[in-house]
BAKE-569647 format. One record per residue (C-alpha): residue in three letters; x, y, z. Coordinates in pm, 1 decimal, decimal comma. Example, Ala and Ser with C-alpha at 12.3 -4.5 7.8 and 13.67 -1.06 7.14 Angstrom:
BEGIN
NODE    aa          X          Y          Z
NODE   ALA     1230,0     -450,0      780,0
NODE   SER     1367,0     -106,0      714,0
END
This chain:
BEGIN
NODE    aa          X          Y          Z
NODE   MET    -5414,2     3661,5    -1768,3
NODE   ARG    -5219,8     3955,8    -1630,9
NODE   ARG    -4929,5     4070,5    -1841,7
NODE   VAL    -4586,6     4060,2    -1676,6
NODE   SER    -4457,0     4410,6    -1635,8
NODE   LEU    -4143,2     4525,5    -1817,4
NODE   TRP    -3972,3     4588,3    -1482,1
NODE   VAL    -4020,5     4227,2    -1373,3
NODE   LYS    -3885,3     4103,0    -1706,8
NODE   LEU    -3576,7     4322,4    -1677,1
NODE   THR    -3519,5     4207,4    -1319,0
NODE   VAL    -3533,6     3840,9    -1420,2
NODE   LEU    -3292,5     3902,4    -1706,8
NODE   LEU    -3048,0     4112,4    -1508,9
NODE   LEU    -3040,6     3907,6    -1188,4
NODE   PRO    -2798,2     3638,6    -1317,3
NODE   LEU    -2572,2     3911,4    -1454,6
NODE   VAL    -2571,5     4095,0    -1121,9
NODE   ALA    -2492,6     3771,1     -935,8
NODE   PHE    -2207,9     3701,1    -1177,0
NODE   MET    -2065,4     4052,2    -1132,3
NODE   VAL    -2082,4     4015,4     -752,1
NODE   LEU    -1896,4     3684,3     -772,1
NODE   VAL    -1627,3     3830,2     -998,7
NODE   THR    -1586,6     4122,3     -759,3
NODE   LEU    -1550,7     3891,6     -457,4
NODE   GLN    -1297,1     3676,4     -643,4
NODE   SER    -1083,4     3980,8     -719,4
NODE   LEU    -1069,8     4114,2     -363,2
NODE   PRO     -736,4     4023,9     -194,1
NODE   GLN     -906,4     4005,1      148,2
NODE   PHE    -1069,9     3677,3       44,8
NODE   LYS     -756,7     3493,1      -66,6
NODE   VAL     -695,3     3172,8      130,8
NODE   VAL     -432,3     3225,0      399,6
NODE   THR     -503,9     2938,7      641,0
NODE   ILE     -648,9     2589,5      595,2
NODE   GLN     -772,6     2411,2      907,5
NODE   VAL     -808,8     2035,7      868,1
NODE   THR     -953,3     1797,2     1127,4
NODE   ALA    -1015,8     1422,5     1105,8
NODE   GLU    -1309,6     1235,3     1252,3
NODE   ARG    -1334,1      859,8     1321,2
NODE   GLY    -1082,0      601,0     1211,5
NODE   SER     -715,7      671,6     1283,5
NODE   GLY     -783,7     1037,5     1356,6
NODE   LYS     -500,9     1129,6     1119,0
NODE   VAL     -557,8     1320,1      796,8
NODE   PRO     -392,2     1140,8      500,3
NODE   SER      -71,6     1322,0      405,1
NODE   SER     -155,4     1327,6       34,5
NODE   LEU     -489,1     1497,0      109,3
NODE   LYS     -324,1     1762,7      326,3
NODE   GLU      -69,3     1832,6       52,7
NODE   TYR     -346,9     1875,8     -201,6
NODE   LEU     -542,1     2113,4       22,5
NODE   ALA     -226,3     2320,0       71,2
NODE   THR     -230,6     2405,6     -300,8
NODE   PHE     -540,7     2620,2     -240,7
NODE   VAL     -342,9     2878,3      -41,3
NODE   GLY     -339,9     3203,9     -235,6
NODE   LEU     -658,9     3130,7     -425,8
NODE   SER     -978,7     3321,2     -361,2
NODE   LEU    -1229,5     3147,7     -134,7
NODE   PHE    -1489,2     3225,6     -399,9
NODE   ASP    -1282,9     3059,0     -672,6
NODE   LEU    -1332,8     2722,9     -501,6
NODE   ASN    -1624,4     2501,8     -597,8
NODE   LEU    -1674,5     2339,9     -257,4
NODE   TYR    -1929,2     2085,1     -376,3
NODE   ARG    -1697,6     1955,4     -650,3
NODE   LEU    -1398,8     1951,2     -416,0
NODE   GLU    -1589,3     1756,8     -149,3
NODE   ARG    -1671,5     1486,5     -403,5
NODE   GLU    -1312,1     1477,9     -527,9
NODE   LEU    -1156,1     1458,0     -181,8
NODE   GLY    -1403,9     1190,0      -76,7
NODE   GLU    -1239,4      956,2     -330,1
NODE   TYR     -908,1      950,3     -138,9
NODE   PRO     -807,1      614,6       18,7
NODE   THR     -934,3      571,3      378,7
NODE   VAL    -1164,5      874,7      339,5
NODE   SER    -1540,6      832,4      366,6
NODE   SER    -1640,8     1194,6      303,3
NODE   VAL    -1520,5     1554,4      339,3
NODE   GLN    -1702,8     1870,8      440,7
NODE   LEU    -1562,0     2210,0      338,8
NODE   HIS    -1662,3     2550,0      472,9
NODE   ARG    -1549,6     2905,2      405,2
NODE   LYS    -1455,4     3108,4      711,2
NODE   LEU    -1434,5     3470,8      605,3
NODE   PRO    -1225,9     3648,7      530,4
NODE   SER     -938,6     3407,5      449,4
NODE   SER     -977,2     3057,7      597,6
NODE   LEU    -1089,3     2726,1      457,5
NODE   LEU    -1219,0     2466,3      705,2
NODE   ALA    -1206,8     2096,9      614,3
NODE   THR    -1353,3     1810,6      817,4
NODE   VAL    -1234,3     1472,0      695,3
NODE   TYR    -1446,9     1170,1      790,0
NODE   LEU    -1233,9      856,9      775,7
NODE   VAL    -1365,2      509,3      703,5
NODE   GLN    -1463,9      273,1      984,0
NODE   SER    -1241,5      -30,6      936,6
NODE   PRO    -1234,0     -352,4     1142,3
NODE   ALA     -873,2     -443,2     1060,1
NODE   LEU     -547,7     -351,8      892,0
NODE   VAL     -384,6     -615,4      671,8
NODE   GLN       -6,2     -595,0      632,2
NODE   THR      213,6     -815,9      416,4
NODE   SER      479,0    -1029,2      586,3
NODE   ASP      758,6     -837,4      415,7
NODE   GLY      619,5     -507,4      546,4
NODE   GLU      604,1     -363,3      195,9
NODE   GLU      228,2     -304,0      174,7
NODE   ALA      -64,4     -239,2      405,8
NODE   PHE     -437,3     -235,0      341,7
NODE   LEU     -750,1     -139,2      530,1
NODE   VAL    -1053,5     -361,8      523,3
NODE   GLU    -1351,8     -172,2      382,8
NODE   GLY    -1659,5     -387,9      355,1
NODE   ASN    -1556,9     -694,3      155,5
NODE   ARG    -1245,8     -545,1       -1,8
NODE   LEU     -896,4     -421,0       75,2
NODE   VAL     -788,1      -62,5       14,2
NODE   LYS     -417,1       15,6        2,5
NODE   ILE     -297,1      289,6      237,1
NODE   PRO       19,4      502,9      214,5
NODE   GLU      318,6      398,6      424,4
NODE   GLU      311,3      720,5      627,7
NODE   ASP      -43,3      643,0      751,2
NODE   ILE       18,1      283,5      865,4
NODE   ASP      128,8      351,9     1224,0
NODE   ALA     -172,5      572,7     1296,7
NODE   TRP     -411,0      299,7     1182,7
NODE   LYS     -221,6       29,6     1372,9
NODE   ALA     -293,2      220,6     1691,8
NODE   GLU     -668,6      207,2     1621,2
NODE   VAL     -748,8     -130,4     1462,9
NODE   VAL     -623,4     -486,6     1489,8
NODE   THR     -336,2     -576,2     1253,7
NODE   ILE     -326,8     -911,4     1073,5
NODE   GLU       -6,3    -1008,8      895,1
NODE   VAL      -42,7    -1217,0      576,4
NODE   PRO      186,8    -1335,2      293,5
NODE   SER      203,3    -1105,1       -8,7
NODE   SER       45,0    -1370,1     -231,9
NODE   TYR     -256,6    -1404,0       -3,2
NODE   ALA     -293,0    -1025,7       21,6
NODE   GLN     -300,7    -1005,2     -357,5
NODE   MET     -568,8    -1275,6     -368,2
NODE   LEU     -784,6    -1081,9     -120,2
NODE   LEU     -720,7     -763,3     -317,7
NODE   THR     -834,4     -928,8     -640,2
NODE   TYR    -1126,9    -1142,6     -524,4
NODE   GLY    -1234,8     -981,5     -197,9
NODE   LEU    -1244,3    -1126,4      153,2
NODE   ASP    -1318,6    -1496,7      184,3
NODE   ARG    -1524,4    -1654,8      462,0
NODE   SER    -1219,2    -1789,5      646,7
NODE   PHE    -1054,6    -1449,2      665,1
NODE   GLN    -1378,9    -1297,1      789,8
NODE   GLN    -1375,8    -1551,7     1072,8
NODE   VAL    -1013,2    -1472,8     1155,0
NODE   MET    -1083,7    -1101,1     1154,4
NODE   ASP    -1387,0    -1141,4     1381,3
NODE   LEU    -1187,9    -1356,7     1622,7
NODE   ALA     -896,3    -1112,1     1626,1
NODE   ASN    -1130,4     -824,2     1706,8
NODE   SER    -1310,3    -1019,6     1978,6
NODE   LEU     -982,1    -1072,4     2164,2
NODE   GLY     -954,1     -701,5     2247,1
NODE   GLU     -784,0     -644,6     2580,9
NODE   LYS     -861,4     -995,7     2704,1
NODE   THR     -529,7    -1143,7     2586,6
NODE   THR     -277,3     -860,5     2613,6
NODE   LEU       19,7    -1098,4     2592,8
NODE   ILE      -41,4    -1157,5     2220,3
NODE   THR      209,9     -945,4     2030,1
NODE   SER      112,6    -1022,9     1670,0
NODE   ILE     -145,4    -1209,1     1461,2
NODE   LYS      -46,4    -1385,8     1140,7
NODE   TYR     -266,4    -1568,1      893,1
NODE   ASP     -230,5    -1771,6      576,2
NODE   ASN     -473,9    -1981,8      380,2
NODE   ASN     -370,4    -2173,1       68,5
NODE   SER     -695,7    -2367,2       58,9
NODE   SER    -1039,3    -2214,4       28,2
NODE   ASN    -1190,3    -2530,2      178,6
NODE   SER    -1029,6    -2496,9      522,2
NODE   PHE     -986,4    -2246,1      800,8
NODE   GLY     -619,7    -2194,9      713,7
NODE   LYS     -344,1    -2112,1      960,1
NODE   MET     -385,5    -1837,7     1220,0
NODE   VAL      -76,9    -1785,3     1436,5
NODE   LEU      -82,8    -1588,9     1761,9
NODE   GLU      267,6    -1491,0     1868,8
NODE   ILE      348,9    -1439,0     2237,6
NODE   SER      700,4    -1299,9     2241,7
NODE   SER      732,5    -1280,9     2620,6
NODE   LEU      671,8    -1656,9     2647,6
NODE   ASN      863,6    -1759,1     2333,8
NODE   ALA      540,0    -1923,6     2227,0
NODE   ARG      316,2    -1949,3     1923,5
NODE   ILE      -43,9    -2066,2     1923,5
NODE   TRP     -154,2    -2206,7     1589,5
NODE   VAL     -532,1    -2176,7     1565,7
NODE   ARG     -640,0    -2462,7     1339,1
NODE   GLU    -1016,9    -2419,6     1355,3
NODE   PRO    -1262,3    -2142,7     1443,6
NODE   VAL    -1260,3    -2119,1     1824,6
NODE   GLY    -1386,9    -1883,8     2091,8
NODE   VAL    -1205,5    -1621,7     2296,5
NODE   ALA    -1228,6    -1839,3     2609,5
NODE   GLN    -1034,7    -2118,5     2435,2
NODE   ILE     -759,0    -1878,1     2334,0
NODE   GLN     -740,9    -1739,4     2686,7
NODE   ALA     -705,1    -2093,3     2818,4
NODE   ALA     -427,7    -2165,8     2568,1
NODE   VAL     -238,5    -1852,2     2671,3
NODE   ALA     -276,6    -1948,6     3037,3
NODE   LEU     -132,7    -2293,2     2962,2
NODE   ALA      163,8    -2137,8     2782,1
NODE   GLN      226,8    -1920,4     3088,9
NODE   GLN      211,2    -2224,5     3316,2
NODE   ASP      450,9    -2416,9     3090,7
NODE   GLN      699,3    -2131,2     3114,0
NODE   GLN      686,5    -2143,4     3491,2
NODE   ASP      713,9    -2523,9     3503,4
NODE   THR      998,2    -2564,2     3253,0
NODE   LEU     1187,5    -2236,5     3303,8
NODE   SER     1143,5    -2181,1     2929,0
NODE   PHE     1237,7    -1815,8     2972,3
NODE   LEU     1597,7    -1943,5     2981,2
NODE   SER     1557,0    -2077,0     2627,4
NODE   SER     1511,7    -1880,5     2307,5
NODE   GLU     1342,2    -2173,0     2129,7
NODE   ASP      980,9    -2107,6     2036,4
NODE   LYS      714,4    -2327,9     2189,2
NODE   ARG      429,0    -2422,5     1959,4
NODE   TYR       70,1    -2513,1     2047,1
NODE   ASP     -200,6    -2623,5     1803,6
NODE   LEU     -547,3    -2511,4     1910,9
NODE   TYR     -857,2    -2703,1     1797,1
NODE   ARG    -1220,3    -2685,5     1902,9
NODE   GLU    -1174,8    -2994,2     2115,4
NODE   GLY     -846,1    -2901,5     2280,9
NODE   LEU     -484,9    -2788,1     2271,0
NODE   VAL     -188,6    -2993,2     2146,5
NODE   ARG      174,3    -2919,0     2240,6
NODE   ARG      417,6    -2949,7     1950,1
NODE   TRP      747,1    -2935,5     2138,5
END
């Protein structure tokens, strides 16, 4: 076996020290201190969470080579509504951050407006108040009582809520008259109460069972016809309809 030369041994021993000295030198150079931080958001609401931006702003003035990007990416990826984060150094003095937001099918807001949550998989994740409007513009919003929101937060999404969420998403642009969607379920053995509000018609459609989009469209059309027939636009009293698989029942 050939003996390793002394020069090779010295090189192996000194290489980590040289790398360390280079890093220390780079960290001490003022040219590499962070001056600008560019943050972009992908997917979801397209808005970077305010708390994450505030945290990134604390890196201004630090050396780019002081930052452990791998550790920071893992830390920032734990923020609510964030799926992952990619960080890159842009020499001499910029830090680039790409924030990938979660893909959520719905936003759940309590009836009192105090709390809002995003649906992630089978659970709810609370979001800051300042981020609510941005998410409302991207995903369907379902309003629920605070007690029901707490139940979903504790135990996860039940089958009935999954059905309501799927139905709400399937409506899309097909029923633009619907101004809000409310839901409550005090019994795990039933579909619960899904209420579609149509402010322009002073009407509410109470969905009593899982139905299809075509049935909801037909119910909205009937509410429009009732307004024309009864001049209900002259009255501020809400008109209520109960929608079942087999048909629609007027409750006024």
